[in-house]
C-alpha positions in Angstrom: 94.1 122.5 118.3 93.9 121.7 122.1 96.3 119.0 123.8 93.6 116.4 124.5 93.0 116.5 120.3 96.2 116.5 119.3 96.6 113.3 121.6 93.8 111.9 120.5 94.6 112.3 116.7 98.2 111.0 117.6 96.8 107.6 118.9 94.4 107.3 116.1 97.7 107.0 113.9 99.0 103.9 115.7 98.2 101.0 113.2 99.6 103.2 110.0 102.7 104.3 111.8 103.6 100.5 113.0 103.3 99.9 109.6 105.2 102.2 108.2 107.8 101.6 110.9 107.8 97.9 109.8 108.5 98.8 106.5 111.1 101.1 106.8 113.0 98.5 109.6 111.9 95.1 108.2 112.0 94.1 112.0 109.3 94.1 114.7 111.4 95.2 117.5 113.0 98.2 115.8 109.5 99.2 114.3 108.3 99.4 117.6 111.1 101.1 118.8 111.1 103.6 116.3 107.1 104.5 116.7 107.8 104.7 120.6 110.7 107.5 119.7 108.1 109.0 117.0 105.3 109.3 119.4 108.1 110.8 122.1 109.7 113.4 119.6 105.9 114.3 118.5 105.1 115.1 122.1 108.1 116.9 122.8 107.8 119.1 119.8 103.8 119.3 119.5 104.2 123.2 119.9 105.8 123.1 116.6 103.0 121.6 114.8 100.9 124.3 113.3 97.0 123.7 113.6 95.7 123.7 110.2 98.3 121.4 108.6 97.9 118.1 108.0 99.0 116.3 111.2 99.6 112.6 109.8 101.9 114.2 107.1 103.7 116.0 110.2 104.1 112.7 112.3 105.1 110.6 109.3 107.7 112.9 108.3 109.0 112.7 111.9 109.4 109.0 111.7 110.9 109.1 108.5 113.5 111.8 109.6 114.4 109.8 112.9 114.7 106.8 111.0 117.2 108.2 108.7 119.3 110.1 112.0 119.3 106.6 113.7 120.2 105.0 110.5 123.2 107.4 109.7 124.2 107.1 113.2 125.0 103.3 113.1 127.0 104.0 110.2 129.2 106.6 111.8 129.4 104.4 115.1 130.8 101.3 112.6 133.5 103.3 110.9 137.0 103.8 112.5 139.2 106.5 110.4 142.6 106.5 109.7 144.6 109.5 109.8 147.6 108.2 107.6 149.1 109.9 105.1 147.4 107.3 102.7 143.8 108.5 104.2 141.9 104.8 103.9 139.4 103.9 106.7 138.5 100.7 107.9 134.5 99.5 108.2 134.5 97.3 111.3 131.6 95.6 112.9 131.3 95.3 116.2 130.2 92.0 116.5 133.0 89.4 117.4 133.4 86.3 115.2 133.9 83.2 117.0 136.4 80.9 115.5 135.0 77.3 114.7 137.4 74.0 114.6 137.1 74.4 110.7 138.1 77.8 110.2 141.6 76.7 112.2 141.8 74.0 109.5 141.4 76.5 106.8 143.7 79.3 108.3 146.5 76.4 108.7 145.9 75.4 104.9 146.2 78.8 103.6 149.1 79.6 105.8 150.7 76.4 104.6 149.5 77.8 100.5 151.0 81.1 101.6 154.5 79.6 102.9 155.0 78.2 99.3 154.6 81.5 97.4 158.5 83.0 96.1 159.8 85.1 98.8 159.1 88.5 97.0 155.5 87.7 97.0 155.8 86.1 100.3 157.2 88.3 102.7 155.0 91.8 101.5 151.8 89.5 101.8 152.5 88.2 104.9 153.4 91.7 106.6 150.2 93.0 104.6 148.4 90.0 107.0 150.1 91.3 110.2 148.7 94.8 109.7 151.9 96.5 108.2 150.8 99.5 105.7 151.9 99.7 102.3 154.4 102.2 102.7 155.7 100.6 106.0 156.3 97.4 104.0 158.1 99.6 101.3 160.3 101.4 104.0 161.1 98.1 105.3 161.8 96.1 102.1 163.3 99.2 100.7 161.2 99.0 97.5 158.8 101.1 95.5 154.7 101.5 97.4 153.8 100.6 94.1 155.7 97.2 93.8 154.3 96.5 97.3 150.8 96.6 96.0 151.7 95.1 93.1 153.5 91.8 94.9 150.6 91.8 97.5 147.7 91.6 94.8 149.7 88.9 92.5 150.2 87.1 95.6 146.1 87.0 96.5 145.6 86.0 92.8 147.7 83.2 93.1 146.1 82.0 96.6 142.5 82.7 94.9 143.6 80.3 91.9 145.4 77.5 94.4 142.4 77.5 97.0 139.7 77.2 94.3 141.5 74.2 93.0 141.4 72.6 96.8 
């Protein structure tokens, strides 16, 4: 297949590619970007296309693989790993949340209820809120890590019960 034939067949698939890209992304802008990236990859790797095979399936496979790779890349970019002994990871988005006046009221009410917890529940719960790890809380309070987890869980359950009534 000559270069001009390849390009002609590639352009003839545009409508189907855009439709498939929109089906994958559910966003017109992302679909357009995916279509462009697919065209780019097809042109870069056109030497790898075998002449007597189905061009349409080859192009759609490139699009599907590009979408999957982009999706996996975005997941990796939004995941931070904590290399502590506990080996847990945190997923966080890069979107910043702007606090509204309502959220300050809610936070102050929640903190008021936390302050009314018994000391053995309140102290580990507040330390956990401040970012201390379970083991750090256990070491500082000189108690078992299981006890720390239990107290934080119990405190959370009590708060949910109290706040659901409010």
